[in-house]
N, C-alpha and C positions, 0 to 999 in steps of 0.2 A: 623453497618459496616461503615468503612471509604471509601469515594469515592475519588479516585485519578484522577485528570484531568492531563492526560499525554501529554507532549509536547516534541518535538525535535526542539531546537531553539525556534522560536516564533510560530511555527505551532502547533495547537492543533490536537492531533492524535485520542484520544478516552478517554472514562471514564472507570475506572476499580475499582471494588469493592473488598475490602480486610478488614483485621482486624489489629488493632494495636498490636495484639498478634502474628502476623505472623513474620517469619524471613525475613530479608531483602533479603537474597539469593533467597528465594522462590518467593518473589514478583518480584524481578528484572528478574528472569528467565521467569516468565509469561508475564511481560511487553514486553520483547524483543521478545518472541514468538508471541505476538499479533501484534507488530509493523512489524516484518518480515513477518508475515502472511498476513497483509494488503498489503504489497508490492508484495508478491507472487501472490495474487489474482489479483492485478492490472496487473502484467506481463502476467499471464495466460489469462486474459480477452483480452488484446491487441493482443496476439498471436491467440486466437480463432477468433477474428475479421478478422485477416488475413487468417486463415484457411477457414472461411466462404466465403471469396472472391476468394482465389487462391489455395485452396487445401492443401495437405500435403507438408512438407518440402522436399527439394532436399537433396541428400547425400552431405556431407561437401565438397567433391572434385568438385561438380557441382555448388555450390552456387556462384553466381556472374558471371557465364559464360552464354553467349547467345547460341542459338541452333547451330550455325555454329561452335563455339568453342567446344561444347560438341561432335559434330559429328567428328570434326577433331581429338579430343583426344580419340574418341571411348568410351565415357562415357555414361552409361545408368542408369536410375532410375529404379532399379529392384523392387521397392515397388509400382511403379505406377499402375501396374496391380493387385497387391494384396490389395491395400488400396483404393478401389473404394467406394465412399460414398453411403449410402443407397438411392435408387431411381435413381442412376446414376449421371451424371455430365455434365456440359457444359464447354467449354474452355474459360478461362479468365486469360490471361497471367499476371504473376506477374512482374510489372515494376522494382521491386527490385531484381529480379532473385534469390529469396530465396525459392519459392514454385513452385510446378509443374503445376499450372494453371488449375487443375481439380476442378472447382467450384461446390459445392453441389447444389441440387435443391433449389428452393425458400422455399419449405416446411422445408427442413433440415436447411437452413439458419435461418429460424424463430426459430427453436428449439434451435440453438446456441445463437441467439440474445436474446431470452427470458431468458436463463440461465445467460447470461452476465449481463443483467439488474437486475435480482434478486440477483445475487451474489454481485454485486457492492453495491446494496442497503443495504445488510446485514452488510457490513463493512464500510459504508460511514462515513467519518469524520464529516459530518454534523449531525450525530446522537447525538453528544455532545449537540447540541442546544436543543434537545428534552429530554435530561437527560437519554438517554439509554446507559447502560454500554455494554462493549464488553467482550466476553469470548472466550477461546480457542475452546470451543465446537462450537460456531458460526463460527469461522474460518474454522473448520473442515467441518461443514455442507455446507458452501459456496463452498469449494473445491470439496466436494462430488457432489454438484449440477452441477458444471462445468464438472466434470469427467463423470457424468451420461449422460449429453447432448452429449458430445463427443462420448461416447460409443454408443448412439442411432444412430448417424450419421456414425460412423466408428466402427461397432461391432467387426471387426477383429483386432482392435487396430491400433494406428498410428505407423509409422516406429519408431524403437528404438532410432533413432537420432533426431526425431522431438522434438523441444523445449518443446512443451506442454506435451508430454509423459514424458520427463525428469523432468519437473517441478512436475508432479504428483508423480513421484517416488523419488523425492528429490535428483536427480543426475544432476541437472542443473549446467552448468559451466558459471558463470557470469564474469569470468576473462576478463579484458579489456573493460567491458561495464560500462555505466553510472549507471546501477543497482547495480553493485558491490560497488559503492561509497555510496549507500543509505543504504544497508543492514548493520546491526550491528552484529558483531560476538559475540555470547554469552560469550565466554571466555574473551572478551575485553570490555564488557558492563559495564556501571556505571550509577548511577542515583543520582539526587540532589534534595534537598528541601531547599528553602530559601537561596540559594547560598552555601549550605553546602553539601558536598558529604556524601551519606548514605553508610557507610561501611558494608562489608559483615560480617556475624556472629552476627549481632545485631538484636534486636527486633525493629519493626517499632515504637513502643511506645517511644523508646529512642530519636526519632527525632520528632514525631508527638504528643507526650503526650499520655495520657490515655483516652482521649475522643474518644469513638468509633462511634460517630455520627457527623462526620465533613467532610468537603470537602476541599482538598488542591491541590495545583499544584506541580507536580514533573516533572523533565526534565531528559530525557535519552540521553546519547551519548556514545562515544567510547573512550577508552584510547588514549591519544595523542591529543584529541580535546580540552582539557582544560575545565575549569568550564564554564557553559553556563551563559548568562546574567541573572541577577536577574529580577524578576517580577517587573514591575512598581508599585509603591505604589498607583498612581492615574491612572485609566484606560484612554485609549485614548478618548472615548466619553466624560468622565467627564472633561478631560483636555481641550478638544475643547470647551465645554460649559463654562468653567471658563474663557478661553481666549476671547470668544464672549462677556461674561458679562463684562469683564474688558475693552474691546474695546468700548462697548456701554456706559459704565460709563465715559470713556475718552472723547467720542464724546459729551456727555451731559455737561461735564465740559467746553469744548470748546465753546459750544453754550450758556452756562450760566456761565460766569466767576465768578459771585457772589457766586456760589455754592462752590467755593474754600475757602470761609471765613466761 
């Protein structure tokens, strides 16, 4: 099997195992699914951290308003009494005014924290260093782990407008957020090998050759971003070593001028 080291820009994302007999369409679809899956897990973990600290999200019309403003506008969080975490809660107000301040107990916070740690480890980009490949099944398992932890703490489910619940049901709205700039739309995705775009409807072998036991670098991006920079022929560590050796040789020549002859 061919191992693809997948990058976006200069950042290494993950390793993916495929075959030179696969269609480029199929491979690109999986690569984008894995990349967007990594991003989704990062977003969900960040929100669950906030959930563990400050409880469920407020309705959209209440977000950003302090208590006085809510009272003045006669706004009420109708899910506050419905979505009480298992074991009860203590009040820990959200300084960002996004969540209702009903913090779960320490035991339930630990359930959420453990799930976050485990899910992050499953899709960590540093897995590349240990030659571990990433699959869509792993992405699904990580999301199920997070979903299960949230269900333990909130068996009645989160409010329908809570970002976490929307992420789990794939109805999240990322418009206007930094996250929207990171996600790659599948219909606009493209990938490259050795500075050459890998076109749809082709076999991977048309770009990688027929050796099914190799490891190559491919880069993914989106239409309109242009071709990514080519991989350096010499790695940074090797380049630094060569510069250091050249400098050392230069200093030796200064100290011993006769070496020039």
